[in-house]
BADOGU-859138 format. One record per residue (C-alpha): x, y, z; residue in three letters; residue number from 1. Coordinates in pm, 1 decimal, padded with zeros to 6 digits. Last residue first. Example, Ala and Ser with C-alpha at 12.3 -4.5 7.8 and 13.67 -1.06 7.14 Angstrom:
       c1       c2       c3   r   k
  01367.0 -00106.0  00714.0 SER   2
  01230.0 -00450.0  00780.0 ALA   1
END
This chain:
       c1       c2       c3   r   k
  00668.0 -02413.2 -01454.5 UNK 183
  00598.6 -02143.8 -01709.2 UNK 182
  00754.9 -01850.3 -01521.2 UNK 181
  00417.4 -01687.6 -01460.8 UNK 180
  00263.0 -02024.9 -01382.4 UNK 179
  00525.6 -02088.7 -01113.9 UNK 178
  00473.3 -01743.4 -00961.8 UNK 177
  00099.1 -01794.7 -00945.6 UNK 176
  00149.4 -02141.2 -00803.0 UNK 175
  00377.2 -01999.8 -00534.2 UNK 174
  00099.9 -01767.2 -00420.5 UNK 173
 -00147.8 -02055.9 -00402.3 UNK 172
  00098.4 -02270.3 -00205.1 UNK 171
  00172.4 -01983.6  00033.1 UNK 170
 -00200.0 -01967.9  00106.9 UNK 169
 -00404.1 -01669.7  00006.2 UNK 168
 -00732.6 -01802.4  00139.8 UNK 167
 -01017.6 -01749.0 -00097.2 UNK 166
 -01310.9 -01514.3 -00159.3 UNK 165
 -01194.4 -01230.9  00056.4 UNK 164
 -01300.5 -00972.2 -00199.5 UNK 163
 -01020.3 -00722.8 -00147.5 UNK 162
 -00754.3 -00981.4 -00062.5 UNK 161
 -00861.1 -01211.1 -00345.9 UNK 160
 -00844.8 -00928.6 -00598.9 UNK 159
 -00508.3 -00807.7 -00463.8 UNK 158
 -00361.5 -01155.9 -00508.4 UNK 157
 -00512.0 -01205.2 -00852.4 UNK 156
 -00371.8 -00866.7 -00963.9 UNK 155
 -00021.9 -00923.3 -00826.0 UNK 154
  00069.3 -01242.5 -01006.8 UNK 153
 -00063.6 -01247.7 -01364.2 UNK 152
 -00141.0 -00882.1 -01434.2 UNK 151
  00137.8 -00735.5 -01220.8 UNK 150
  00388.2 -00987.9 -01353.1 UNK 149
  00277.6 -00909.8 -01708.1 UNK 148
  00329.8 -00539.5 -01647.7 UNK 147
  00676.8 -00613.0 -01510.0 UNK 146
  00789.9 -00810.7 -01814.3 UNK 145
  01068.5 -01043.4 -01703.1 UNK 144
  01444.6 -01018.9 -01736.5 UNK 143
  01651.6 -01327.0 -01828.6 UNK 142
  01918.6 -01396.9 -01573.7 UNK 141
  02275.5 -01266.5 -01608.2 UNK 140
  02308.0 -01178.7 -01240.4 UNK 139
  02285.9 -00804.4 -01321.6 UNK 138
  01973.4 -00873.6 -01531.8 UNK 137
  01807.2 -01056.4 -01240.2 UNK 136
  01893.1 -00776.4 -01001.3 UNK 135
  01737.2 -00524.2 -01240.9 UNK 134
  01419.6 -00734.3 -01261.3 UNK 133
  01390.8 -00755.7 -00879.6 UNK 132
  01439.2 -00379.8 -00841.4 UNK 131
  01185.1 -00315.8 -01116.5 UNK 130
  00940.2 -00544.5 -00930.0 UNK 129
  00989.4 -00340.3 -00612.4 UNK 128
  00940.6 -00013.6 -00807.0 UNK 127
  00621.0 -00146.8 -00967.1 UNK 126
  00483.2 -00235.7 -00626.4 UNK 125
  00555.9  00111.5 -00485.2 UNK 124
  00425.5  00276.4 -00803.2 UNK 123
  00098.5  00084.0 -00772.8 UNK 122
  00063.6  00207.6 -00415.9 UNK 121
  00114.2  00562.5 -00539.5 UNK 120
 -00152.9  00522.1 -00808.8 UNK 119
 -00396.6  00391.0 -00550.6 UNK 118
 -00334.6  00691.8 -00330.6 UNK 117
 -00365.2  00931.6 -00621.0 UNK 116
 -00706.2  00790.0 -00709.8 UNK 115
 -00905.8  01105.5 -00639.1 UNK 114
 -01198.2  00920.2 -00483.1 UNK 113
 -00995.1  00713.2 -00242.9 UNK 112
 -01183.0  00393.7 -00172.1 UNK 111
 -00908.3  00182.6 -00330.9 UNK 110
 -00660.4  00320.4 -00080.7 UNK 109
 -00892.3  00271.8  00216.2 UNK 108
 -00976.0 -00081.3  00106.7 UNK 107
 -00607.2 -00160.6  00066.0 UNK 106
 -00540.4 -00024.4  00416.9 UNK 105
 -00820.8 -00235.3  00559.4 UNK 104
 -00678.3 -00545.3  00390.2 UNK 103
 -00340.3 -00479.6  00543.6 UNK 102
 -00479.1 -00428.2  00892.5 UNK 101
 -00688.3 -00746.8  00885.4 UNK 100
 -00395.8 -00937.6  00734.8 UNK  99
 -00417.1 -01016.7  00363.6 UNK  98
 -00176.0 -00729.1  00285.5 UNK  97
  00107.6 -00850.8  00504.2 UNK  96
  00092.1 -01220.6  00412.7 UNK  95
  00033.5 -01156.1  00043.9 UNK  94
  00317.5 -00906.9  00023.5 UNK  93
  00558.1 -01135.2  00209.4 UNK  92
  00472.9 -01430.7 -00013.3 UNK  91
  00494.3 -01221.9 -00326.7 UNK  90
  00839.4 -01078.6 -00237.1 UNK  89
  00977.0 -01419.4 -00145.4 UNK  88
  00841.3 -01571.6 -00465.1 UNK  87
  00980.9 -01286.8 -00674.1 UNK  86
  01327.9 -01332.8 -00525.2 UNK  85
  01296.9 -01710.3 -00553.8 UNK  84
  01225.4 -01683.6 -00922.9 UNK  83
  01497.8 -01429.0 -00984.0 UNK  82
  01783.6 -01599.8 -00802.2 UNK  81
  02024.5 -01497.4 -00525.2 UNK  80
  01768.7 -01461.5 -00242.7 UNK  79
  01776.8 -01080.2 -00246.2 UNK  78
  01499.8 -00960.7 -00020.0 UNK  77
  01279.5 -00680.5 -00151.9 UNK  76
  01416.7 -00327.0 -00111.0 UNK  75
  01359.7 -00153.9  00220.5 UNK  74
  01122.5  00084.8  00395.3 UNK  73
  00845.3  00061.3  00144.8 UNK  72
  00560.1  00309.9  00187.4 UNK  71
  00254.0  00108.6  00288.6 UNK  70
  00206.8  00304.5  00611.6 UNK  69
  00217.2  00635.5  00426.1 UNK  68
 -00021.5  00498.6  00165.7 UNK  67
 -00266.8  00394.1  00439.1 UNK  66
 -00252.9  00735.9  00604.5 UNK  65
 -00318.3  00904.3  00270.7 UNK  64
 -00606.7  00668.9  00199.2 UNK  63
 -00763.1  00743.4  00537.3 UNK  62
 -00726.0  01116.1  00470.1 UNK  61
 -00880.5  01080.5  00123.2 UNK  60
 -01174.9  00885.2  00266.1 UNK  59
 -01225.2  01143.6  00540.2 UNK  58
 -01262.5  01437.6  00306.7 UNK  57
 -01068.5  01703.0  00115.8 UNK  56
 -00727.9  01606.0  00245.8 UNK  55
 -00545.5  01928.5  00318.8 UNK  54
 -00834.0  02179.6  00332.5 UNK  53
 -01074.3  01928.9  00490.6 UNK  52
 -00819.5  01846.2  00760.6 UNK  51
 -00742.8  02208.1  00842.5 UNK  50
 -01116.8  02285.3  00831.7 UNK  49
 -01172.5  02024.3  01103.0 UNK  48
 -00953.2  02237.3  01332.3 UNK  47
 -00628.6  02104.7  01473.4 UNK  46
 -00528.5  01954.3  01809.1 UNK  45
 -00491.7  01597.5  01681.4 UNK  44
 -00762.3  01466.8  01913.8 UNK  43
 -01007.7  01739.9  01817.0 UNK  42
 -00929.1  01712.1  01447.7 UNK  41
 -00967.6  01332.9  01442.2 UNK  40
 -01308.6  01351.5  01612.1 UNK  39
 -01417.2  01638.2  01383.9 UNK  38
 -01313.8  01430.0  01080.0 UNK  37
 -01514.0  01130.4  01193.5 UNK  36
 -01431.9  00776.0  01297.0 UNK  35
 -01725.0  00543.9  01373.8 UNK  34
 -01704.4  00364.6  01038.5 UNK  33
 -01335.7  00296.1  01100.8 UNK  32
 -01428.1  00074.1  01395.6 UNK  31
 -01246.5  00170.3  01711.3 UNK  30
 -00924.8  00143.0  01909.2 UNK  29
 -00654.7  00062.4  01656.9 UNK  28
 -00806.7  00280.8  01387.8 UNK  27
 -00822.4  00567.0  01636.4 UNK  26
 -00450.4  00540.5  01708.7 UNK  25
 -00363.5  00533.2  01336.9 UNK  24
 -00584.5  00834.4  01271.9 UNK  23
 -00418.9  01027.7  01552.7 UNK  22
 -00069.4  00945.5  01429.4 UNK  21
 -00163.8  01059.3  01078.9 UNK  20
 -00313.3  01385.1  01212.7 UNK  19
  00001.3  01441.9  01421.7 UNK  18
  00237.6  01371.5  01131.0 UNK  17
  00038.4  01594.4  00896.1 UNK  16
  00034.7  01875.2  01146.8 UNK  15
  00407.3  01847.3  01214.6 UNK  14
  00484.0  01838.4  00841.0 UNK  13
  00273.0  02147.7  00776.6 UNK  12
  00431.6  02331.4  01071.8 UNK  11
  00787.4  02290.0  00953.7 UNK  10
  00924.6  02010.7  00741.0 UNK   9
  00876.1  01971.6  00366.4 UNK   8
  00621.6  02227.5  00260.4 UNK   7
  00273.8  02112.3  00165.0 UNK   6
  00093.7  02293.4 -00114.5 UNK   5
 -00269.1  02340.2 -00012.9 UNK   4
 -00500.0  02153.2 -00247.0 UNK   3
 -00745.1  02329.4 -00469.4 UNK   2
 -01092.9  02182.1 -00462.3 UNK   1
END
């Protein structure tokens, strides 16, 4: 299905903002399984065809809303040292994403059929790790391999969030960072 090209600002932006706001309100007040495109459209003041034309289906809309909420608003904290920078980032990520809301957003992103939402979330994480690596280099610290950090730190955290098979305690998260740095 061809996607409508969205202009920055104007009517398209207003519609997107209103639909996103409506979805967020509905997610606060009801189970996501009870939410439908016609329900969203009615409350947002648009037709269901507008939603289908822009997002294709409900799963893509939920993923788009989740990605918008996951968009970073600031760089990771600068603690003054690479290991503590990564630890602070990982602890914050694990806390936010293992919450009920965070886990639901991850599920929505992973449930997106087209995969663009998941790719965007990966880019957000990659960008944060690039920022941490660049800081390390500027401080004269040895850089790290971002792909390795994703495989050895981020992947286990996301796995445990999605499958809920263990508590993501700060100690567990720190142990992933320690193992990554060979401690």
